[in-house]
N, C-alpha and C positions, 0 to 999 in steps of 0.2 A: 504494500500500500504506500503510495507517494502522492504528495500534493493534494491530499484529501480524496484521492481516487483509489479504487480497488481494482486490481487486474488479476485475472485468472489466466495464466499462460497455458497454451495448448500445443501439444506435439504435432508437427505437420502431418505425420503419418499415424498418429495415435488413435485409440478407440474413442477418445473424447469427441473428435470431430464427427466420427461415424454416428455416435449417440445424438449429437446435435442435429445432424442431417435428418434423423428420423423423428426426433421429439423436441425440436427447438421451441415450439409453441408451449408445450407443457412445461418445459424448463423455465420459460419466462413467467408463466402463470404461477408457478410455485414461488418463484422469487418475489413476485408482487404480493401473493396471498400471505406468505409467512413472514416476510421481512419488509414489506413496503418498498421493495427494491426493483429497479429496472435495469436492463442489460443492453449493451450495445456491442455488436460483434465486429471485429476487425480482421481483415486479411483472410477471410473465409470465402468459400464459394458463394455465388450470388444467392442460391436458393436457401442457404443457411444464414447468411448475414442479414441483419436488419439495420446496419449502419448506413450512413449516407455515402454515396459514391463521391469521392473528392476529386475525381479525374475530370469532371466537366468544367468547361470554361466559366469563369466568374462573370456575371452580368453586372455592369455598373448601373444602378437605378437611374432612370431618366424619365422625367415628366414631360409629356408632349402637349398637354392640353389641360386647362382648368377653367371651370365655369361655376359661378355662384348662381344657383337657380332660385333660391329663396333664402330667407334668413336662417332656415334650418337645414338646407341641403346644398352640398357642393358636389360636382362631378369632376373627376380628373382621369386622364389617360396616362398610363405608365408602361414603359418597357422595363420589366424586372422579372426576377425569378420568384414565384409565389412561395417557394420553400424558405426564402430568406427575407421576404418583404415584411417590413415592420408596420403592421396595421393592427387594430384591435382584433379584427376577425378576418380570416381568409376563407374563401369558398372553395370547396372541393367538388369537382364534377363526378358525382357518385352514381352507382347503380342502385337499384331498389333493394338489393340484399346487403348494401354497404360492404361489399367485398372489394377491398382496395388492392387489386392485383395487377393493374396496368395503368399506363398513361400518368396523368397528373395525380390521380388517387394513390398510385404506387409511390410516386416521388414524395408526396406529403407524408405518407405512412413511413417511408424509410427515413426521412429527415426528422419526423416527430417522434419516432420510436414505436415499438410494437404495441404499446398501450392504446394507441389510436384505433387499431383493429379490435382490440379487446373491448374498448368502450363502445365501439360500433356494434360488436357482436351482442353486447348486453342490451342495446336498444332493440335489435332485431328479436332477441329472446323475449323481451317484455312487451313489445308493441307489434311484432310482425314486420313484414317488409314495408319499405317506405314507398308510397305511391308516386308515380311520375307527377312532377309539378310541386311536390312538397319538399320541405327542408327540415333537418334536425341538426342539433349541435352537440359537439363533444369538446372536452378540454383539448388543448393543442400540443400537449407533451413538450418536446424540446424545441418546437417551432417558436420563433420570436413574436408570437401573438398570443392573445388571451384565449381564443377558441377557434375551432374549425366549424364552419357551417357546411354540412354535407347536403348538397342540393341534387335532386334527381331530375335531370333534364330529359327531353324526349330523344328517342333513337329512331332514325329513319333508314330506309334501305338506300344503297348507293345511288340508285337511279329513281328516287322517289318522284311520284307524280304530284299534280297540283292538290288533289284531295288529301293525300297523305301529308303533304307539307302544310296545308291549312290546319289540319288537326294538330300537327307538331308545333306550329307557330303559336297556337293558343296555349298549348301546354308549356312552351318555353316562356311565354309571357307570365303564366301562372308561377313558374319556377322562380323567375326574377322577383316577382311580387312577394313570394314566400321568403326569399332571402332577405329582402328589405324589411319585411315585418319581423323576421327573426332577429335581425340586427338591432332594430328598435326595441323589441321586447327585452333583449339581453343588455340594453343600455350601452351598446357599442358606439364609439365616436367615429370609427372608420371601418369600412369593410372593403376587402379586395376581391373583385369578381373577375374570373377569366371568361373566355369565349365559350361558355357552356354549350355542349352538344355539337360543337363544330368540328371536333377532332375525330375520335374513335366512333362517335355517334352519327357522323355523316351529314349533319345539318349544314346547309350552305353558309359559309362564313359571312358573306356580305349581308344576307338576310338576318343572320344571327346578331350581328352588330347593331343593325337598325332596330330590332325588337328589344334588345337590352337597353339601348339609349332611350327609346320611346317609352318603355316601361318605367325607367327611372324618372323621366320627365312627368309622366302621369302620377307617379307616387308623390313627387314633389308638389304637384298641383293640388293633390288631395290632402296633404299634410295640414293638420290643424295648427293655428297660430300658437306659438309658445312651446311646440313639441321640441324634444331634445335634438340638438344639431347632429347631423350625420354627413360624413364625407364618403361618397361612393367612388372607389377607385377601380377603373377598368384596367386590369393588370395582366399582361401576357409577355412571354419571353421570346416570341417569334415575330419577325417584322411584318408578315402579312396580317396577323391578327391585330397588331398595334396600329397598322395603317388603316385597317377597316374601322376600328373603334374611333380613331381620330377623324376619319371621313364622316362617319355617322354623327358624331358629336357636332361637327361644323355644320352639317346640313340640317340637323334637327334642332340644335340648341343655339347655333350662331357662333360668332368668333369667340376665341378664347379670351378670358380676362388676362390682364397683365400678370405675369407670374413672378412676383417678387418674393424673395425669401422662402421659396418652396423647398423645404428640406425633405429628408427621407421620411419623417413622421410628423406631418404638419399639425397633428392634434396636440403635440407637446410644445412647450416654449421654455426649454431649460436655459438658465443663465450659463451654466457650465455642467459638464458631465464627466464621469469616470467609468470606463469600460473595463470590467474585471471578468471577462468571459461570460459565464451564464448569469452574472449579476451586473446590472448597470445602475449607477447612482446619478441622479439628476438633481440639480439645484434650480429652483424656479421661484418666481414671485407669484403670489396669489393668496386668496382666502381659502383656508383649509376646508371650510364647509362647502366649497364649490368643487372640490376635487372629485374626479370620476374614476379613481382607482378602485380595485377590489376592496382594499382595506384603508380606512382612515384611522390614524392614531390620535388619542386624546390623553390629557393628564387629568387626574381626578384625585380629590382628597380622600382621607380615610372615612369621612362622613358620607361619601358617595353622592354629594350634592353637585349636580351638573351646572347649577346656576352660578357657581363661583369660578372665577377665572375667565379671561377673555375668550380663549379658544374653546373651552368647555361650554360657556354660555352661548357662543355663536353656533356650535354644533347642536345644542339643545334647542335653540330657537328654530333652526331649519329642520331638524329631525322630528320634532314634536315630543309631547309628554310621554309617549309610549316607551321611548328609550330610557327615560328616568325610571319608569315603572318596572322595566325588565331588570335593571340593575338592583333596585330595592327588593324585588321578588327573589332574585337569585341569592342575595346575601342577607335575607331577613334574619336568619339566626346564625350566620357565620361571622367570622372575624376577617377583617381586611389587613393585610400586611404590606409593608413597603416592599416593592418589587413585584407585587401581583399584577397580572394582566387580565382584565375582565372583558371578554368579548360580548357584544350585543349585536342585534340586527341593525341595519342602517336606517330603517324606516323611511323618512322623506329625504334622506341624504342619497346621493347618487353613488352608492357603494354597496358592497355585499355585507360587510361587517365593520363595526367600530371596535377598536381595541382601547379600552380605558386603562391607562397605566397609573399605578400608585407610586409616585416618586417621593423623594425625601428632600425637605428644605435644606438649604446650605447651612452647614454648621461651622462654627468658628474653629473647631478642632477636628482633625481627622478628615479623611476623604471618603467616608461611607456614602455620602450623597452621590459622589461621582461614580462609585462602584454600582450603586443601585441604578443610576441612569444607564450605564453600560449594559447592565443585566436586562433592564426592561426593553431596550432596543433590540438586544439579541433575542430575547424571548418572543417579541413581536414578529421578528423575521422568521424564527423557527416555526411559530404557529401558522403564519401565513403560508410558508412553503409546504408545511405538512398537509394543509388543507387544499393545496393545489392552486392557491391564488397566484396570479402572475404580476400583481402590482400593488404597491403599498405607499401611502403618503404619511410623512411625519411633519408636525410643526417643530419649531425649535423648543424642545422639551426643557422645562425648568428655568427658562429665562425670565418668566413673569414673577408670580407670587413666591415661587420657591427660592428665588434670589441667586441662582447659579449664574456665573459670568458668561457672557456671549462667547468669548474665546474658548473657554474650557468646554462649554456645551458643544460647540462646533467640532472640537478635537475628539471629544468622547464619542459623539454620535457617528462621526466619520470613521473613527477607529473601529467601532462596533460593526459597521457595515463591511469594512475591509476584512476583519477577522472572520465574519460570517461567510464571506465570499471564498475564503481559502478552503473551507470544508464543504461548501455547497456545490453539488454537481447534479442538480435536478433540472427541471425545465427552466427556461429563461424567466427571470424575474426582474421587474423594474422597481426601483426604490426612489422616491421623491422626497427631498427636503423642501418644504413649502414655507416660504418666508413672506409675511405680510408686507406689501409693497412699501409702506411708509416706514417700516423698521429697517432703515438703511444701515445702521450700525451692525445689526445681527446679520444682514445680508453680506456685508463686507467681511465679517468674521468667517462666515461659511465659505465665501469665495476664496479667501486667503488660505483656509485650511484645505480645501479641495485642490487648489493649485499646488500646495506643498505636497499633498498626498500623491497627486499625479506625477510629480517629479520623482518622488521616491519609488513609485511603481515602475516608471520607465527605467530608472537606474537599475532596479532589480532585474527587469526583463533583459536589459542589455547585458548585465553581468551573467545571467543564466545562459544566454545564448552563446556566450564565448567559451562555455565549458566543454563543448565538443562531444555531447552525448550522441550515441548512435540511434537517434530517433528522427522521425519525419517531422514536418512542420507542425503537426498536431501534438507532438510529444508522445506519440504512441509507437511502440516497437513495430517493425515490419513483420515480425513473427505472428502467427495466429494467436489471438487472445480475446478474452471477454472483458469489457470494461463495465464495472458495476457502479450504479448510482443509488444512493439511499438517503433518507432524511436525517441520519445521524451517523457518527463514526462507529458507534456500537453496532448499528444495523449493517453497516458495510462489512465489518469484521465477521459478523454471523453469516452474512450472505456469501462471503468469500469462502469461509470454512465449509459451508454446506455445498457450494458449487464444486469445490475441490474434491470433497468426499464423494459426491454423486458421480462426477465425471471420471474419477480415477478408481472406480470400483473394479478390482481385478479378480474378485471371486465371483462365483456364480450364484450367490445367495444374498438376499437382501430382506431385512425385517423392518417394517415400518410400524411404529407405535402411534396410534391415533384412535381415540374412542369414537370419532365421528363415523367409523364403519357402521355403527348402529343406525345411522341416518341415511345410509345409501339406499336408494329406491330400486325398483325392479329394473329400470333402464340401466342403472349403474351396474347392477350385478350381471346383466346381459353384456355390458361392455367389458367387464372383467373376464367373462368367458371368451369374448372375441380377442382380447389382448393375449390370452394364452396361445391362440392360433397365430396371431400376427407376429409375435416375437418368440414363438416356440419356447414358452416357459410354463411352469406349473405355479398357479396362484392359489393360496389357501388362506382362509380367515381364521383368527383365533380370538377368544375372549375368556380370560381367566383372572381371578382375583382382582376384578375391577379394572383390568387393563386389556385393551383390545388392539388389534392391528392386522396387518397382512404380511404373509411371507411369500417371497418370489424366488423361485429356483430355475436356473437355466444357464446358458452361456453368458459371459460377462456383458456383452453389448446388449443382447436381448433383455437380460435382467435389469440393466440400468434404464433402458428405454421404457420397459414396462413399469419400473418403479416411478419414473417421472410421470407417466400417464396416471398411475394410481394416486400419487401425491397431488396431482392437479385435480383429480376427482374429489379427493378429501378436502382440498382447499375450497372447492365449490360447495361441498356439503357443509363445511363449517360456516361459510358465508351465508348459505341458505338458512342454516340453523340460527345464526345471529340475527338475520333479518326477521325470522319468525319470532324470536324472543323480543326484538324491538316492537314488533306489532302487538304482541301480547302485553308488553309493558304499557304501550299506549292505550290499549283497551282497558287495562286495569285502572289507569289514571283517569280515563274519561268516565268510567262508570262507578268508581268508588267515591264515597263521601266520608268525611271524618269530622267529628265534633270539635269545635274550637274551644278556647278556654272558658267560654260562657255556656257551653253545651249546645250551641247552635250548629246545625249542619252546614258544612262549608265545602264547596266544590273544589276538588283537587285540580291544580292548574295543568294545562296541557304541556306535553313534552316539547322542548325546544327543537327546532330543525337541526341544531348542532348537537349530536348525541353527547359529546364530552370534549374536554380539552385538558391538556397537561401543561403545567408551568414549572420550569426548572427552578430549583431553589439554590441560592448562593451557599455553597458548602463552607465558606470561610467565615461567615458572619452570623449564621442562624444557630442559636444555642441548642435547640432541640436536635438539630442535625449533628452538631458536635457530639452530643450524647450518643447518637446512633453510630457515629464514626468509631467511638470508643467501644461500644458494645459489639459491633460487627468485627472490629479488629481482634477482639478476644477470641473470635471464632475463626480466625485466619482469613478474614475477608477484608478487602479494601473497597470502600464505597466510591464508585466512579461518578454516579449521578443520582440525584433524588428529584423526583417530579411529583408535584401535587396534582391530584386528580380531581376534576370537577365534573359531575354528571347530575344534572337537576332531576332527571327522571328517577335514577337510582336513589337519590337523596329522599325524594318524596315517598317512594315505596318503603325505604328503610324507616322513615319517620312513622309511617302507618304501622309497621311491624313493631316499632318501639312502643306504640300505644297499646298494642295487643299483648306484648310480652311483659311490659312494665317492669323491666329490670335494667340496670345500667349496662351498657355494652362493654366488652373486654377489647383491649388492643392486642390483636393476634397477627400471626404471620402465615403466609402461604408461599411456597416456592413454585415457580411456573417456568415453562419453556418460553423461548423468545416469541414463537408464533402465536401465543395466547395472551401476551401482555396487553395488547391493544383491545383484544376481544373482551377481556375482563373489564377494562376501562369503559367499554362501550355498552355491554349488556350484563355486567356483574358476574358473580361466581357461578360456575356450572360444574356438575360432576364430571363432564367430559374433559374439562380443561386441565385439571391437575390431579389425576388419581395418584395416590401414594404407591409405594412399591407393594404394600400389602394393605388390604382393607380389613384390619383385624377388628374394627369397632363398628362396622356398618358401611353400607354402600352409599355414603353421603359425601359432603364437601369437608375436607380436612383442614384444620388450622393448628398452629402451635403457639404456645406462650413465649417461647424463646427462639432466637435465630438459630442457635446451634442445633436445637431439636428439629427445626424445619430442614436444616441442611442434611440431617441424617434420615429424616422421614422420606425426603425426595432426593435420591442419590444423583450424583453427577451424570448428566446425559450427554457429555462430550461437547457442549456448546462453549463458545468463547467466554461468555459471562454467566453469572448466576443472577437470576431475577427474583426479587421478593416483592410481594404485595403486602403492605402494612394496612390492616383493615380494622374497622370497628365491627365487632361481631356480637349479636344478641344471643348469648348461650342460654339465658333464662334458667329454667328448672332443668337440671341435668341428672342423668343416672349413668351407670356403667354400661358401655356399649358392648356389642358382640358381632361377630362376622356375618350372622344371618340377617341382621336388621336392614330393611330398606326404608323404613320410617322409624321415628322414635317410638319406644314402647309405651303402652298405656301407664298412667300414674296409678290407677286403681282398677276397679272392675269395669268401669265405663270405657269401652274401646275408643270412644271419640275424644276423650280427655287424655292427651298424651304429653310426654315431656317435650321440652323445646329443643333439646340436643342431648348428645351422649358424650362421654369422656372416658379416658383410661385412668383418670385420677392422677396422671403424672405429666400434665402439660399438653396433651393432645385433646382437641375438641372437634366434634363432628356435628354439623348442622345438615338438615335435609331439605331446606328451602333457601335458595341463594339470596332471596330478598331479606334474610336476617343478617346480611353482612354488607358493609359499604366499603369499597376500596378507596383509601385516602391517599396513599403514597405508593409510587412505583420506585423501587430502589434497585439500581443496577450495580453489581459488584464484580470485581475481578477475583480470581480464585486464590490469590496469595496476597497477603498484606505487603505493601511496599514500604 
């Protein structure tokens, strides 16, 4: 692992490449499902690799035409490559099955990564095929845009007659209209549209250009006053298409407006920028409440009052009172700590989320306020990237009521972005520092710091380029390899270990432990049978002592391929199970009532659209964390990271169970595998996620009072790290457990009155209802104390 990347080398003639040729899609599916990781393949054969071909000539973006049609819509014609064009959304000329296997669709899929096809497959699975004339959207992966709009244009025969072309023309007009509506609905500022249907679909190019331009004009004419502004860019990389788009615009819309200051991304107006690969930082003047990025960042006090502070008050005024209500609702009985980041919806703001950060006032002694500022900027960036957002806007945090100096704030915030960029290797993300136009002193401080940072980065790049490494221009060896990208260094290490173990299996036997075999359906079992034939292997299932899985035997290549296909099936099974649990949780919250403190029936609030979030805790300054460091070190463990978990739905269900059990919760531990950490944060504790080595006290959910006991109850599974969930658990009335129990035993003669949990009397506790426990912290440890 180097420069924040993880590489898995492959032998040119090794069995790894043969495995990937047959099961590349399954390999990528498991990486994503278990580790939140994506892969890019280098120097492999075309049908195996999903990386971008870097041999094609680079096109210099060139704008040919621009016309303001109304206050809310502009049309422009560009010669550029859609795989590198910087717009909020790019349009893919898709087929009705969203199978991106040729032409522009293949180019976008290769440039954006394999997840684009997986996201598309999920749409087909949920909604069926996309009819001609309609459009759907997916995230853009590694493309330099926020989303891809997949539009299904008409396909005609090579020598289509007038009747066929008339029908196709109407469908093409409907397709362009669907694109524009989708861009508006998704709050896009710019959308790049190619000459849809003119290539592989045989629609005449000249007529195609005229329909596209005429439809855009009609859309502009029908736009209501005050609608969000949109720039429609007609983008193609070949001269004939560019020329026809230019001609159609001149004939239908008139002469081009003067093109002054037309940059590559006209929707942005940065004062200065830093390009750090997948991360770009822009400094701009503006009002933060008018930003159109995915995320807007705010500062908030411990009292959670949004009316205090200029930035916070401006956001509250535009967003509306519901944003204040959401914050108060989420933290009604909780405590807010310095360094916390509280996400809410954007409401009337033009963003997806607002991150409310709890910073610290400037102190006369120490630099804790500066460390907190660095931490909250980092946490905001991690949260945004983890959720797949591609843009985030920060004001100058702490320069108002908190009293931090403008120079030190500019240095701290810029440094936090640079540090984040070193480890970040996900999809492109744009970061904006937005300074109020009249605050010239703050603007100058940020300009100075970004200029200084840019000089240091260039010096470093020049220094690095003189070291004479045997790498190509992308810094990647010419030997076959897999490049891994993940949301954290820990996930990268786990994904690399798993990839190496999976692809370098030289025995003919593989055992996969995963209790989700219990959720495989009839279709899955039929596929298991077919895998035996496809890869000439023997597959058998097992379930004993509370642990289940699948054993595969055969030749090494066939065994590895079958194992990947099976693990992909299990990933899908665990995702289906998690979605089912989320649906059940929502149903419970919608139909359950609980009495308030005055005995009145009170409706439980609806689940948030965001199931959960995690916030990293500063290990150096948080005293409870210091106590954990000591306790874990006694067990031979070094804490690498502690993350606070927030899940409103689980909190509400836990609160309901607290009223039923009416006993104080215990603080207990559970040790889990990497692939189940986020699932527990998302839907809570499940029997399937962390079965112990032996279920001596019942077929339930196990916890321990001590870390050392948890370490022994769940033995080392060969992963890079050990993961502990620290939870509040309602053990209530307990009795001694036994292996035959599947529910707690009755307290007396009435079989309906049962104990709340069972125990071994020596620090092991077993519950049989996951809603009796709430996950508070995820603690990641290395295996030996440093």
